[in-house]
C-alpha positions in Angstrom: 87.8 -67.8 145.6 89.0 -70.4 143.2 88.3 -74.0 144.4 91.9 -75.0 144.7 92.6 -78.6 145.8 95.5 -81.0 145.9 93.6 -84.3 145.5 94.3 -85.7 142.0 92.8 -89.2 142.7 89.1 -88.2 142.6 88.8 -88.0 146.4 89.1 -84.5 147.7 90.9 -83.7 150.9 87.6 -83.1 152.7 88.2 -79.4 153.6 85.5 -76.9 152.8 86.2 -74.6 150.0 84.6 -71.7 151.8 84.5 -71.0 155.5 80.8 -70.3 155.8 81.1 -69.4 159.5 83.6 -66.7 158.6 82.2 -63.8 156.5 83.9 -60.9 155.0 82.8 -57.2 155.3 80.2 -57.8 152.5 78.7 -60.9 154.1 80.4 -63.4 151.7 82.1 -66.6 153.1 85.9 -66.3 153.3 88.0 -68.8 151.4 89.7 -71.6 153.2 93.4 -71.0 152.6 94.2 -74.3 154.0 92.6 -76.2 151.2 94.7 -76.8 148.1 97.8 -75.1 149.6 100.2 -76.5 147.0 98.0 -75.6 144.1 97.5 -72.2 145.5 101.3 -71.6 145.9 101.8 -73.0 142.3 99.3 -70.5 141.0 101.1 -67.7 142.7 104.3 -68.7 140.9 102.4 -68.8 137.6 101.1 -65.3 138.2 104.5 -64.0 139.0 106.8 -65.9 136.6 106.8 -63.4 133.6 107.5 -60.4 135.8 110.9 -62.0 136.6 111.4 -64.1 133.5 114.7 -62.4 132.7 116.0 -63.3 136.1 115.5 -67.0 135.4 118.6 -68.4 133.5 117.0 -71.4 131.8 113.7 -73.0 130.9 110.3 -72.7 132.5 107.9 -75.7 132.9 104.2 -76.0 132.0 101.6 -74.9 134.4 98.7 -77.3 134.1 95.3 -76.5 135.5 93.7 -79.9 136.2 90.0 -79.9 136.7 87.6 -82.5 138.1 84.9 -81.5 135.6 83.9 -78.7 133.2 82.9 -75.2 134.4 85.3 -75.4 137.4 87.0 -72.1 136.5 90.2 -72.8 134.6 89.5 -70.0 132.0 88.8 -67.5 134.8 92.0 -68.5 136.5 93.9 -68.0 133.3 92.3 -64.6 132.8 93.7 -63.5 136.2 97.2 -64.1 134.9 96.6 -62.8 131.4 94.9 -59.5 132.4 97.5 -58.8 135.1 100.4 -59.5 132.7 99.1 -58.1 129.3 95.8 -56.3 130.0 93.9 -58.7 127.8 91.9 -61.8 128.4 93.7 -65.0 127.7 93.7 -66.4 124.2 92.9 -70.0 124.2 94.6 -72.3 121.6 93.7 -75.8 120.6 96.4 -78.4 121.2 97.7 -79.5 117.6 96.9 -83.1 116.9 100.3 -84.1 115.7 103.9 -83.0 115.4 103.6 -81.4 112.0 100.7 -79.2 113.0 102.4 -78.3 116.3 105.5 -77.1 114.4 103.4 -74.9 112.1 101.5 -73.2 114.9 104.3 -73.0 117.5 106.5 -71.0 115.2 103.8 -68.5 114.7 103.0 -68.1 118.4 106.6 -67.8 119.5 107.5 -65.7 116.5 104.7 -63.2 117.5 106.3 -62.8 120.9 103.2 -64.1 122.8 103.7 -63.7 126.5 101.3 -66.6 127.2 100.6 -69.8 125.3 97.5 -71.4 126.7 96.1 -74.7 125.5 92.6 -75.1 126.9 90.1 -77.9 127.0 92.6 -80.5 126.0 90.4 -83.5 125.3 93.1 -86.2 124.8 96.3 -87.3 126.3 99.4 -85.1 125.7 102.2 -86.9 124.0 103.7 -84.7 121.4 107.5 -84.8 121.3 107.9 -81.3 120.0 105.9 -79.9 122.9 108.1 -81.7 125.4 111.2 -80.4 123.6 109.9 -76.8 123.4 109.5 -76.5 127.2 113.1 -77.7 127.8 114.8 -75.5 125.2 115.8 -71.9 125.1 115.0 -71.6 121.3 112.7 -73.3 118.9 113.5 -74.1 115.2 111.1 -75.1 112.5 110.5 -74.7 108.8 108.5 -71.7 107.7 105.2 -72.6 106.1 105.3 -73.1 102.4 109.1 -72.5 102.2 112.3 -74.4 102.7 113.6 -71.8 105.1 114.2 -72.6 108.7 113.5 -70.0 111.4 114.7 -70.0 115.1 112.9 -68.1 117.8 113.6 -67.5 121.4 111.3 -69.2 124.0 110.3 -66.9 126.9 106.5 -67.5 127.0 104.5 -68.7 129.9 103.2 -72.2 129.1 99.7 -73.0 130.4 97.4 -76.0 129.8 93.9 -76.9 131.1 91.9 -80.1 130.9 89.6 -82.3 132.9 91.5 -85.2 134.6 94.2 -85.3 131.9 96.7 -88.0 131.4 100.1 -87.0 130.1 103.0 -89.0 128.8 106.1 -89.5 131.1 108.0 -87.0 129.0 105.4 -84.3 129.7 104.7 -85.3 133.3 108.2 -84.3 134.5 107.7 -80.9 132.9 104.4 -80.1 134.6 103.6 -77.8 137.6 100.1 -79.0 138.7 97.2 -76.7 139.8 94.2 -78.7 140.8 90.7 -77.3 141.0 87.6 -79.1 142.3 84.3 -77.4 143.1 83.0 -80.5 144.9 79.6 -80.2 143.3 77.7 -81.9 140.4 77.3 -78.6 138.4 79.9 -76.0 139.1 78.2 -73.8 136.6 75.5 -73.0 139.1 77.8 -71.3 141.6 77.4 -67.7 142.6 80.4 -65.3 143.1 81.1 -62.1 144.9 82.7 -60.6 141.8 80.4 -61.5 138.9 81.2 -60.9 136.1 84.9 -61.4 136.9 86.6 -60.1 133.8 85.4 -56.4 134.1 86.5 -56.5 137.8 89.9 -57.8 136.8 90.4 -55.0 134.3 89.4 -52.4 137.0 91.8 -53.9 139.4 94.7 -54.5 137.0 96.8 -51.7 138.5 96.3 -53.1 142.0 97.1 -56.6 140.8 100.4 -55.5 139.1 101.3 -53.5 142.2 100.7 -56.5 144.4 102.9 -58.7 142.2 105.7 -56.2 142.1 105.5 -55.8 145.9 105.9 -59.5 146.4 108.9 -59.6 144.1 110.5 -56.5 145.7 110.3 -58.1 149.1 112.2 -61.1 147.7 114.8 -58.7 146.3 115.0 -56.8 149.6 115.9 -59.9 151.6 118.7 -60.8 149.3 117.0 -62.9 146.5 117.2 -66.2 148.4 116.8 -69.4 146.4 114.2 -71.9 147.4 115.5 -73.9 150.3 113.7 -77.1 149.2 114.8 -77.2 145.7 116.9 -80.3 146.3 114.3 -82.2 148.3 113.1 -85.6 147.1 109.7 -85.5 145.5 110.1 -81.8 144.6 112.9 -81.9 142.0 112.1 -81.0 138.4 115.1 -81.8 136.2 115.9 -79.1 133.6 114.2 -76.5 135.7 116.6 -76.0 138.5 117.0 -72.3 137.9 113.3 -71.8 137.8 112.7 -73.7 141.0 115.3 -71.6 142.8 113.8 -68.2 141.7 110.1 -68.9 141.8 110.3 -71.1 144.9 112.5 -68.4 146.6 110.0 -65.7 145.9 107.0 -67.7 147.2 108.9 -68.9 150.2 110.3 -65.4 151.1 106.7 -64.1 151.2 105.6 -66.9 153.7 103.5 -68.9 151.3 103.7 -72.6 152.0 103.2 -75.6 149.7 105.1 -74.8 146.6 105.4 -78.0 144.5 104.1 -80.1 147.4 101.6 -81.7 145.1 104.0 -83.0 142.5 104.1 -86.6 143.9 100.3 -86.7 144.1 99.9 -85.5 140.5 102.5 -88.0 139.2 101.0 -90.9 141.1 97.4 -90.1 139.7 98.9 -89.7 136.2 100.3 -93.2 136.3 102.4 -93.8 139.4 101.4 -97.5 139.3 103.1 -98.0 136.0 105.9 -100.1 137.5 103.3 -102.5 138.8 101.7 -102.8 135.3 105.2 -103.1 133.8 106.0 -105.8 136.2 103.1 -107.9 135.0 104.1 -107.2 131.4 107.7 -108.2 132.0 106.6 -111.5 133.6 104.1 -112.2 130.8 106.7 -111.7 128.1 109.3 -113.6 129.9 107.0 -116.6 130.4 105.8 -116.5 126.8 109.2 -116.1 125.3 110.9 -118.5 127.7 113.7 -115.9 128.0 114.4 -115.9 124.2 114.3 -113.0 121.8 111.0 -111.8 120.4 109.6 -109.1 118.2 107.1 -106.4 119.0 104.5 -108.2 116.8 104.9 -111.3 118.9 104.7 -109.4 122.2 101.5 -107.7 121.0 99.9 -111.1 120.0 100.8 -112.5 123.5 99.6 -109.5 125.5 96.5 -108.5 123.4 94.8 -111.7 124.1 93.9 -110.4 127.6 91.7 -107.4 127.1 91.7 -106.7 130.8 95.5 -106.4 131.0 96.6 -103.2 132.7 99.0 -102.7 129.8 96.0 -102.1 127.5 95.7 -98.6 129.0 99.5 -98.1 129.4 100.1 -98.5 125.6 97.7 -95.6 124.9 99.9 -93.1 126.7 102.8 -93.8 124.4 100.9 -93.9 121.1 100.8 -90.9 118.7 97.5 -89.1 119.1 96.7 -89.3 115.4 97.0 -93.1 115.1 96.3 -94.7 118.5 97.6 -97.9 117.0 98.2 -100.2 119.9 100.8 -102.4 118.2 102.9 -99.3 117.3 102.4 -98.0 120.8 103.7 -101.3 122.3 106.7 -101.1 120.0 107.4 -97.6 121.2 106.9 -98.6 124.8 109.4 -101.6 124.6 112.0 -99.2 123.0 111.4 -96.7 125.9 111.7 -99.4 128.6 115.0 -100.9 127.1 117.4 -101.2 130.0 114.8 -100.4 132.7 115.0 -102.7 135.7 111.6 -103.8 137.1 111.0 -105.9 140.2 108.8 -108.9 139.6 107.6 -111.9 141.5 110.3 -113.8 139.7 113.0 -111.4 140.6 114.3 -108.3 139.0 114.2 -108.2 135.2 115.1 -105.9 132.4 114.5 -105.6 128.7 117.5 -105.9 126.3 117.6 -105.2 122.6 120.1 -107.8 121.2 119.3 -107.0 117.5 117.4 -104.5 115.5 113.6 -104.9 116.0 114.1 -107.7 118.6 113.9 -107.7 122.4 114.7 -110.0 125.2 113.8 -110.2 128.9 116.6 -111.2 131.2 116.6 -111.8 134.9 119.0 -109.5 136.7 118.6 -110.8 140.2 116.7 -114.1 139.9 114.6 -115.0 143.0 116.0 -118.3 144.2 113.8 -120.4 146.4 115.3 -122.1 149.4 115.2 -125.9 149.1 112.6 -127.6 151.2 114.1 -129.1 154.4 114.9 -132.9 154.2 112.6 -135.0 156.3 114.2 -136.8 159.1 114.0 -140.6 158.8 
């Protein structure tokens, strides 16, 4: 079994991966289906999506396989999907380092009609605007290499990524369906498996895998194609993917599988759910340094960069282009992104204004007024 988990904070849920006191007919421990229920349900959606892609009127999100460390099994997991869907092992692509390279490669992949686009072993944070745009669009337009011609292709591929404890930008974060894997051991490469090697076994069983997928989908059709009942629940919503949520959640739910998207909040919290707290400190520092007056990103950087331990030092990095990692530029982009965002601070609620080009200002929205001290009785 794959070591599914729903713990993204480095502390696993404590459940055994395998039930060693429950053996199958060949004497191997049975998998613990209670562990990583949400990741397991999300994986089922990933496996089934392309079989019903034409029934989804809209975009489909990114399935991200998040691993605690290398050799946990993301490539094997991707092969289950790829072999079932195409009959071939998954083709692993490298995430382009910048927008220009992304445009070049993406047009080729989509133009070839690739069923699966899989970025494996991503070694850096994902913050490429074109990638975020591609997974929320029905078509993709870019210039054909070495020409001035523009080409538009339809987007129907399955998006997959895999990395070890990856951090993504806020733009990517809301487009991700997380699948967590944690083998809970120092060297996952030393594990033994019932089906080893796995790939030949998957090829042998492909007919059965496809039959199982179609049976699951047929059951959903037989009961009337119900949409997922929790698609409007807080903590489970994915804007731009309402149609996808309804169909894929409906299929998973109709077949009695629990946990679909239950790990969204945990993934987002681990990815930077404490950002408002860090932003609160930044807002206060900028307000105090500027005395509430206008300031430039250069001034803000000089004020904030003096404290190397500032939580904002890591926050800037999420918003900086991968090819530059220039912190000053990153702070400038972050200020622009936060314009108009209200944050609660110890001095009351504040927000960033942009009264002039290239200049910002912190204003108190709801200043915290301290009650006057009681007068002493004489």
